[in-house]
Every structure is written in structure tokens, then in C-alpha cells.
MIKE-563586 format. One record per residue: y, x negated, z of N, C-alpha, C, O, CB in turn. Coordinates in steps of 0.1 Angstrom, whole numbers, padded with zeros to 4 digits, always signed. Each point is the difference from the previous one (the first is absolute). Glycine has a CB too. Layout:
<rs>
YXZYXZYXZYXZYXZ;...
</rs>
This chain:
<rs>
+0207-0062-0231-0005-0017+0007+0010-0006-0004+0007+0003-0010-0032-0006+0009;+0027-0007+0008+0011-0014-0003-0009-0010-0006-0012+0001-0003+0028+0001+0024;-0008-0010-0022-0003-0010-0007-0013-0007-0001-0006-0005-0009+0027+0005+0013;-0023+0001+0010-0013-0007+0008-0012+0009+0001-0011-0004+0005+0027-0008+0010;-0013+0026-0021-0011+0007-0005-0001+0011+0018-0007+0009+0001-0009-0033-0025;+0025+0019+0032+0001+0006+0010+0006+0014-0001+0009+0001-0008-0010-0022+0016;-0003+0033-0001+0009+0011+0002+0007+0001+0006+0002-0008+0010-0013+0016-0015;+0019+0001+0003+0016-0003+0008-0002+0014+0010-0008+0007-0005+0030-0019-0019;-0018+0016+0035+0003+0014+0005+0012-0001+0011-0001-0004+0012-0026+0011-0015;+0039-0003-0003+0012+0004+0009+0004-0014+0004+0001-0003+0012-0009+0027-0003;+0010-0032-0019+0008-0015+0000-0012-0009+0005+0002-0012+0001+0026+0020+0007;-0041-0003-0004-0006-0011+0006-0015-0003-0008-0003+0009-0009+0016-0003+0034;-0020-0014-0024-0013-0006-0008-0008+0004+0005+0001-0001+0012+0004-0015-0018;-0019+0024+0000-0011+0002+0009-0008-0007-0002-0008-0001-0009+0011+0017+0011;-0001-0020+0007-0007-0014+0005-0001-0002+0013+0008-0004+0009+0000-0006-0027;-0029+0013+0018+0001+0008+0018-0011-0013+0003-0006-0004-0009+0007+0040+0011;-0001-0041+0012-0011-0007+0006-0007+0010+0008+0006+0009+0005+0004-0030-0005;-0026+0017+0000-0012+0010+0006-0009-0002+0003-0011-0002-0004+0016+0011-0004;+0001-0007+0021-0014-0007+0014-0013+0007-0005+0000+0012-0003+0015-0012+0030;-0024-0007-0027-0014-0003-0001-0010-0006+0006-0002-0012-0002+0011+0015-0011;-0017+0005+0022-0012-0006+0003-0012-0004-0004-0009+0008+0000+0018+0001+0009;-0011-0022-0012-0009-0014-0005-0014+0000+0008-0012-0004-0003+0035-0013-0001;-0020+0021+0013-0015-0003+0008-0013+0012+0001+0000+0012+0003+0018-0027+0014;-0026+0008-0021-0013+0011-0002+0004+0011-0011-0005+0011+0002-0002-0014+0024;+0014+0002-0037+0005+0007-0007-0003-0005-0016+0009+0001-0008+0007+0004+0028;-0027-0010-0025-0004-0004-0012+0009+0007-0009+0008-0007-0007-0032+0003+0015;+0025+0016-0011+0007+0007-0007+0012+0003-0002+0005+0008-0007-0020-0004+0009;+0019-0012+0006+0020+0000-0001+0005-0007-0010+0007+0005-0009-0004-0007+0031;-0010-0014-0021+0004-0005-0012+0001+0008-0017+0009-0002-0009-0019-0016+0025;+0000+0026-0016+0000+0002-0014+0009+0013+0002+0009+0002-0008-0032-0013-0003;+0021+0022+0024+0010+0011-0003+0012-0008-0002+0005+0001-0011-0015+0019+0024;+0017-0028-0005+0014-0002+0000+0006-0003-0014+0010+0005-0005-0013-0013+0029;-0011-0004-0032+0003-0004-0013+0003+0013-0008+0011+0001-0006-0026-0023+0007;+0004+0037-0002+0007+0007-0003+0010+0009+0004+0007+0006-0007-0022-0012-0002;+0014+0007+0015+0020+0006+0004+0009-0008-0007+0006+0004-0010-0007+0001+0035;+0002-0018-0019+0009-0010-0004+0003-0001-0018+0011-0002-0005-0019-0011+0028;-0004+0016-0030+0002-0001-0010+0008+0017-0008+0008+0001-0010-0030-0024+0015;+0016+0033+0002+0004+0012-0003+0012+0004+0002+0005+0010-0006-0024-0007+0009;+0024-0010+0006+0016+0001+0003+0008-0006-0004+0012+0003+0000-0016+0002+0015;-0001-0018-0021+0007-0008-0008+0005+0005-0014+0011-0003-0004-0024-0014+0017;+0004+0025-0018+0000+0007-0013+0009+0010-0002+0002+0004-0011-0022-0008+0010;+0028+0010+0017+0009+0009-0002+0014-0011+0005+0012+0004+0000-0029+0022+0005;+0013-0036-0003+0012-0010+0003+0002-0001+0016+0011-0005+0005+0002+0012-0028;-0020-0003+0029+0000-0001+0018-0009-0015+0001-0009-0001-0008+0008+0032+0018;+0004-0041+0000-0003-0012+0003-0005+0000+0016+0007-0003+0009+0009-0006-0029;-0026+0012+0021-0011-0005+0013-0005-0014+0002-0006-0007-0008-0002+0027+0005;+0012-0023+0015-0005-0015+0006-0008+0005+0017+0005+0003+0011+0022-0022-0026;-0040+0017+0011-0010+0003+0007+0003-0013+0015-0003-0012+0001-0015+0023-0026;+0020-0007+0029-0003-0011+0015-0014+0003+0009+0000+0008+0009+0028-0009-0005;-0038-0007-0007-0014+0009+0006+0004-0011+0014+0007-0010+0001-0032+0020-0027;+0019-0004+0035-0003+0000+0016-0013+0003+0009-0007+0008-0005+0029-0003+0000;-0026-0010+0016-0010+0008+0005+0007+0012+0006+0012+0002+0001-0027-0022+0002;+0005+0028+0002+0005+0014+0008+0013+0000+0011+0009+0008+0001-0035-0003-0003;+0021-0018+0009+0009-0002+0008+0012-0003-0002+0008+0004+0009-0024-0008-0002;+0020-0001-0013+0009-0006-0011+0008+0011-0004+0011+0002+0004-0026-0019-0012;+0009+0024+0000+0004+0011-0008+0008+0010+0009+0012+0003-0001-0033-0006-0014;+0010+0008+0024+0007+0009+0010+0010-0002+0007+0007+0010+0002-0025-0005-0001;+0024-0022+0006+0009+0001+0003+0013-0004-0007+0011-0002+0005-0026+0003+0010;+0011-0003-0030+0010+0001-0012+0004+0014-0004+0011+0003-0006-0021-0023-0003;+0002+0027+0012+0004+0018+0000+0009+0005+0011+0007+0010-0002-0031-0006-0008;+0022-0009+0022+0010+0004+0010+0010-0009+0001+0011+0004+0005-0027+0006+0006;+0015-0023-0017+0011-0005+0001+0006-0009+0015-0006-0001+0011+0007+0023-0029;+0007-0027+0015+0007-0009+0017+0004+0011+0006-0003+0001+0012+0016-0026-0019;-0008+0033+0003+0008+0010+0007-0004+0014+0006+0005+0007+0008+0008-0018-0023;-0028+0011+0005-0005+0015+0003+0006+0009-0006+0001+0011+0005-0006-0016+0014;+0010+0003-0033+0010+0008-0010-0008+0002-0011+0007+0002-0010+0015-0011+0016;-0033+0009-0010-0009-0001-0010+0015-0007-0013+0002+0007-0010-0027+0017+0020;+0030-0034-0009+0003-0004-0008+0003-0016-0006+0002-0008+0009+0003+0030-0002;-0005-0026-0021+0002-0016-0005-0009+0003-0011+0000-0007-0010+0004-0012+0033;-0013+0030-0023-0008-0002-0012+0001+0016-0009+0006+0010+0004-0022-0030+0011;+0009+0019-0029+0002+0011-0006-0011+0009+0000+0000+0011+0006+0015-0022-0019;-0026+0006+0006-0014+0006+0000-0009-0006+0009+0000-0012+0003+0002+0018-0026;-0013+0004+0030-0007-0013+0003-0014+0011-0006+0000+0012-0001+0015-0031+0027;-0030+0010-0029-0007+0001-0002-0016-0003+0003-0004-0011+0001+0025+0015-0010;-0028+0007+0009-0012-0003+0010-0011+0009-0004+0002+0010-0006+0013-0015+0026;-0026+0001-0018-0013+0010-0006-0007-0001+0016-0004-0010+0007-0002+0001-0041;+0006+0024+0037-0005+0006+0010-0015+0002-0001-0007+0006-0009+0028+0003+0010;-0026-0014+0009-0019+0005+0005+0002+0012-0005+0010+0006+0002-0019-0017+0022;-0005+0017-0032-0001+0014+0004-0004+0005+0009-0008-0007+0006+0008+0007-0022;+0001+0012+0021-0004+0007+0015-0011+0006-0004-0004+0005-0010+0024+0000+0023;-0023-0005-0001-0014+0009+0002+0002+0017+0000+0011+0004-0006-0020-0024+0023;+0001+0028-0012+0000+0016-0005+0013+0002+0008+0005+0011-0005-0032-0001+0002;+0033-0014+0011+0007+0006+0011+0015-0002-0011+0002-0010-0006-0019+0003+0034;+0024+0017-0028+0014-0006-0008+0008-0004+0014+0008-0009-0003-0006+0027-0021;-0002-0017+0035+0007-0003+0012+0003-0017-0001+0009-0005+0006-0022+0027+0008;+0004-0030-0022-0003-0011+0000+0015-0007-0006+0002-0011+0003-0031+0015-0005;+0038+0003-0005+0014-0004-0007+0007+0005+0011+0010-0008+0000-0011+0011-0025;+0001+0005+0036+0010+0005+0005+0009-0011+0006+0012+0000-0003-0025+0019+0006;+0009-0023+0001+0008-0012+0011+0008-0011-0008+0005-0010+0006-0025+0011+0012;+0020+0001-0033+0007-0007-0009+0015+0010-0002+0009-0004-0007-0034-0007-0006;+0025+0023+0021+0009+0006-0003+0009+0007+0012+0010+0007-0002-0024-0006-0019;+0008-0005+0034+0004+0005+0012+0011-0009+0006-0001-0012+0001-0023+0021+0002;+0034-0003+0002+0015-0007+0003-0006-0008+0011+0006-0011+0000+0014+0029-0005;-0029-0017+0013+0002-0011+0014-0009-0010-0004-0004-0008+0008+0008+0023+0012;-0008-0017-0036-0008-0010-0005+0003-0011-0010-0007-0006-0007-0004+0022+0013;+0023-0016-0005+0009-0011-0009-0006-0010+0002-0007-0002+0010+0028+0009-0008;-0020-0016-0015-0005-0012+0001+0008-0010+0009-0006-0009+0004-0005+0014-0026;+0024-0004+0024+0010-0007+0013-0003+0003+0009+0004-0007+0009+0012+0006-0018;-0023+0014+0014-0004+0001+0012-0017-0004+0002-0006+0004+0010+0027+0014-0010;-0025-0026-0012-0012-0004+0003-0012+0010-0006-0012-0002+0001+0024-0009+0020;-0006+0020-0025-0013+0011-0005-0003-0003-0012+0003-0011-0003+0002+0030+0015;-0012-0009-0024-0006+0001-0012+0012+0007-0011-0001+0001-0012-0026+0001+0025;+0038+0003-0007+0004+0008-0007+0014-0011-0011+0010-0003+0005-0019+0027+0017;+0005-0026-0034+0001-0011-0007+0012+0009-0012+0009-0008-0004-0038-0008+0009;+0031+0029-0009+0015+0004-0001+0009+0005+0003+0007+0008-0006-0013-0012-0001;+0007-0001+0019+0011+0008+0011+0005+0015-0004+0010+0006+0000+0001-0031+0004;-0025+0028-0008+0003+0017+0004-0002+0007+0014-0009-0002+0008+0002+0003-0030;+0017+0006+0020+0001+0006+0015+0004+0016+0000+0011+0003-0004-0003-0027+0013;-0017+0035-0004+0001+0011-0003-0003+0003+0017-0009-0006+0006+0003+0008-0036;+0015+0010+0035-0006+0005+0015-0007+0012-0007-0009+0004+0007+0028-0011+0014;-0018+0013-0030-0009+0010-0006-0013-0006-0004-0011+0006+0002+0032+0007-0011;-0020-0025+0002-0014-0005-0006-0009-0003+0018-0011+0005+0002+0024-0021-0032;-0006+0009+0039-0004-0004+0008-0004+0013+0010-0010+0000+0006+0022-0023-0012;-0005+0033+0007-0007+0013+0007-0012+0008-0009-0009+0005+0006+0034+0000+0006;-0026-0005-0024-0010+0001-0007-0016-0010+0003-0012+0004+0001+0035+0003-0016;-0017-0022+0016-0014-0007+0009-0004+0004+0009-0012+0001+0003+0016-0017-0007;+0009+0019+0012-0009+0003+0015-0009+0012+0000-0010+0000+0006+0028-0008+0008;-0011+0020-0024-0006+0015+0001-0015-0003-0005-0011+0002+0006+0035+0013-0012;-0023-0021-0008-0015-0003-0001-0009-0008+0004-0012+0001-0003+0018+0005-0010;-0001-0018+0022-0009-0005+0008-0011+0008+0006-0012-0002+0000+0028-0012+0003;-0008+0026+0004-0003+0005+0011-0004+0013-0004-0003+0008+0008+0017-0022+0005;-0015+0019-0030-0008+0008-0002-0016+0005-0006-0006-0008-0007+0027+0006+0011;-0025+0011-0002-0017+0006+0004-0002+0004-0015-0012-0001-0003+0013+0013+0030;+0006-0007-0034+0000+0007-0012+0001-0010-0012+0010-0006-0003+0001+0025+0015;-0022-0020-0019+0003-0010-0013+0008+0007-0007+0009-0007-0004-0029-0003+0002;+0020+0023-0001+0016+0007-0009+0011-0005+0002+0008-0004-0008-0014+0023+0009;+0007-0020+0014+0009+0002+0007+0010-0016-0003+0012-0001-0002-0028+0022+0020;+0004-0033-0016+0003-0012-0001+0005-0003-0017+0009-0007-0005-0028+0001+0028;+0010+0012-0028+0005-0003-0015+0014+0007-0006+0007-0003-0009-0032+0001+0004;+0025+0010+0014+0016+0004-0004+0013-0004+0008+0012+0003-0002-0025+0016-0007;+0008-0027+0018+0012-0010+0009-0003-0010-0012+0010+0000-0008-0012+0002+0040;-0005-0008-0035-0005-0010-0006+0008+0003-0019+0009-0008-0004-0035+0006+0026;+0025+0008-0027+0009+0008-0007+0015-0003-0005+0006-0004-0011-0021+0017+0025;+0019-0010+0003+0016+0005+0002+0004-0021+0004+0010-0007-0002-0010+0046+0017;-0011-0043-0010+0003-0012+0000+0003-0009-0012+0010-0007-0001-0022+0012+0017;+0005-0003-0025+0003-0008-0012+0010+0004-0008+0008-0007-0005-0029+0002+0004;+0021+0018+0001+0014+0007-0008+0012-0012+0006+0007-0007-0007-0014+0040+0009;+0008-0034+0014+0009-0007+0001+0003-0012-0002+0011-0004-0004-0011+0017+0012;-0014-0021-0004-0001-0016-0007+0002+0001-0016+0007-0010-0005-0025+0000+0023;+0013+0019-0028+0008+0001-0015+0012+0003-0001+0007-0008-0007-0023+0014-0001;+0021+0003+0012+0015+0003-0003+0011-0009+0003+0011+0000-0005-0020+0020+0009;+0003-0031+0008+0007-0007+0005+0000-0016-0008+0009-0007+0001-0012+0025+0022;-0008-0021-0031-0003-0015-0008+0003-0010+0006+0007-0009-0004-0003+0017-0015;-0010-0007+0032-0001-0013+0011-0010-0009-0011+0004-0011-0004-0002+0023+0034;-0013-0008-0033-0008-0009-0009-0003+0007-0012-0002+0012+0000-0009-0025+0018;+0011+0007-0029-0003+0003-0014-0011-0005-0001+0000-0012+0004+0021+0013-0014;-0039+0005+0004-0010-0006-0003-0001+0002-0014+0004+0010-0007-0014-0008+0028;+0004-0017-0026+0003-0003-0011-0012+0006-0005-0001+0008-0010+0018-0029+0012;-0026+0017+0003-0015+0003-0007-0011+0008+0012+0005+0002+0011-0002-0026-0027;-0014+0028+0014-0008+0001+0005-0016-0004-0006-0004+0002-0011+0024+0013+0019;-0029-0022+0001-0008-0008-0007-0014+0006+0004-0004+0002+0011+0020-0023-0012;-0024+0021-0012-0012+0006+0002-0012-0004+0009-0003-0012+0002+0011+0016-0022;-0014+0003+0025-0011-0002+0010-0010-0005-0003-0001-0003+0012+0006+0016-0005;-0015-0017-0012-0010+0000-0011-0017-0006+0014-0004-0011+0004+0028+0001-0035;-0027+0020+0032-0014-0006+0007-0015+0001-0004-0002+0009-0008+0016-0005+0023;-0022-0010-0012-0013+0000-0011-0011+0000+0015+0002-0007+0010+0008-0013-0038;-0022+0031+0027-0009-0003+0010-0010+0006-0006+0001+0005-0011+0011-0005+0030;-0027-0001-0010-0014+0005-0005+0003+0010+0001+0008+0003+0008-0023-0017-0003;+0010+0025-0011+0000+0016-0004-0011+0003+0012+0003+0011+0006+0003-0009-0036;-0018-0009+0035-0009+0007+0012+0012+0001+0013-0001+0009+0009-0028-0022-0016;+0042+0002+0008+0001+0008+0011+0012+0008-0004+0007-0001-0010-0019-0016+0028;+0013+0026-0005+0012+0010-0001+0011+0002+0015-0003-0005+0011-0017+0018-0028;+0027-0009+0015+0011+0001+0013+0009-0006-0004+0007-0003+0010-0020+0003+0007;+0017-0004-0026+0014-0009-0004+0013+0006-0001+0004+0005-0010-0018-0018-0003;+0020+0012+0025+0013+0008+0001+0011-0008-0009-0001-0013+0001-0005+0023+0024;+0016-0005-0035+0008-0009-0010+0007+0002+0011-0001+0008+0009-0002-0007-0036;+0013-0013+0025+0017+0000+0006+0007-0006-0013-0005-0003-0011+0002-0003+0039;+0017+0005-0023+0005-0010-0011-0003-0016+0003+0001-0008-0009+0017+0025+0005;-0022-0018+0019-0002-0015+0003-0017-0002-0003-0007-0010+0004+0028+0009+0016;-0026+0014-0029-0013-0002-0004-0007+0001+0014+0005-0002+0011+0000-0014-0034;-0022+0021+0019-0008+0004+0009+0000-0008+0015+0001+0004+0012-0014+0003-0034;+0012-0021+0018-0003-0011+0015+0017-0003-0002+0007-0002-0009-0040-0015+0009;+0034+0018+0014+0017-0006+0002-0001+0000+0017-0008+0005+0008+0025+0008-0034;-0003-0020+0028-0001-0001+0015+0007+0012+0007+0000+0001+0012-0002-0026-0014;+0007+0033-0008+0010+0010+0009-0014+0017-0004+0001+0012+0004+0036-0028-0010;-0042+0011+0002-0013+0016-0001-0011-0003+0003-0004-0011-0003+0012+0021-0015;-0016-0001+0025-0014-0003+0006-0004+0007-0005-0011-0006-0002+0010-0001+0021;-0002+0021-0027-0001+0009-0001-0015-0007-0011-0012+0003+0003+0039+0012+0005;-0025-0023-0019-0008-0005-0008-0012-0007+0011-0012+0004+0003+0033-0007-0023;-0014-0008+0026-0009-0003+0014-0015+0009+0004-0012-0003-0001+0040-0001+0011;-0019+0016-0005-0008+0009+0008-0011+0012-0011-0009+0006+0005+0032-0010+0016;-0019+0004-0035-0009+0012-0007-0005-0008-0006-0010+0006-0005+0020+0013+0002;-0010-0035-0003-0009-0006-0011-0014+0003+0003-0002-0001+0012+0017-0018-0016;-0024+0023-0002-0017-0004+0002-0005+0003-0013-0012-0002-0002+0008+0009+0027;
</rs>
């Protein structure tokens, strides 16, 4: 660490700007504080730059669509429903933010894209699960996104009611129709 408490790496201060989505995200400020404090303990200075999702997406791609001009991006994705395909769009080459898409990590893999096309036409659940497992390994090994935490989903309902279908987004959510069809 230098005299100012900031660690040096290869002659550069470990001081970084973090793009952060601030709209509709009440957890962000507390999470940002916790991450900032933990980083400071080991001599890393993080400066969070809160912005709305549109500004965040534009800042991620940069004015020249080369994904430069920032060090880290911090966001809290919404939980998905029961279909793992919900998050595919965040890793498909043709869906980069700079192209107006949802791929916020700039991850691009022809193998991932081929597996995504393959899983979308699978009629066998086992084959689809296998495709997604391969896709997850590709993303995991490339580290385009680092997950800091997984939130617990807590639900409460009246015992006489049955047919709830749990998912990472909860039993009632806009991405899963199963509970709405099955609850009674």
C-alpha cells in the first residue's frame, strides 16, 4: 500500500471507477457501500458512479463501442423465472449493448451462440439441460461477470392453497406462468 492507503499494482494505483445502475435498485447503495468498504480494507479504492440504466448501458459500450473508459460495472439483475433461456441474451454475440441489445458483458463466443440456437429447438429436456450446462461452463470460464451474492427468496402463503411453483423470481412473477395456472 502507498502512503494514502491505496495499493499499487505494476506501478499503478488500484483506484477504479465502478459504473452502477441506480434506478429501481434500492439495494444498490448498501451493496455498493459494503463492496467499497471491503475493497478499502485491502487497499483498493472504488468510486461508484450511479446512473440510470440507459446511461449505464451507453457508458458500458463507450462512445466508440469498444467497451473502454471504465473499470468495473455493478448491477443487480432481476431474478429469472423457471426457464434458463431468460439470461441467454446477456451473452449472445449479436446482442451487444452497443448494438442496442442486452449483452452487457461484451462476452462473445461462437460456440455459446451455436449452443443457444441448439437449445432453443431441443425437444428433449435432458438435451436442453446438457446444452445449458455447456453454455454455463463457457461463461464461467471466461469470467465476463462475477457474481457477488445470491439472494434468498422468501415466500409465505396460506396452507390450504396448493400448486405453487417456486422459481428464483418467486412463485408469482412476470416470467413464469406456472403458479398462475396451477394454484388452487
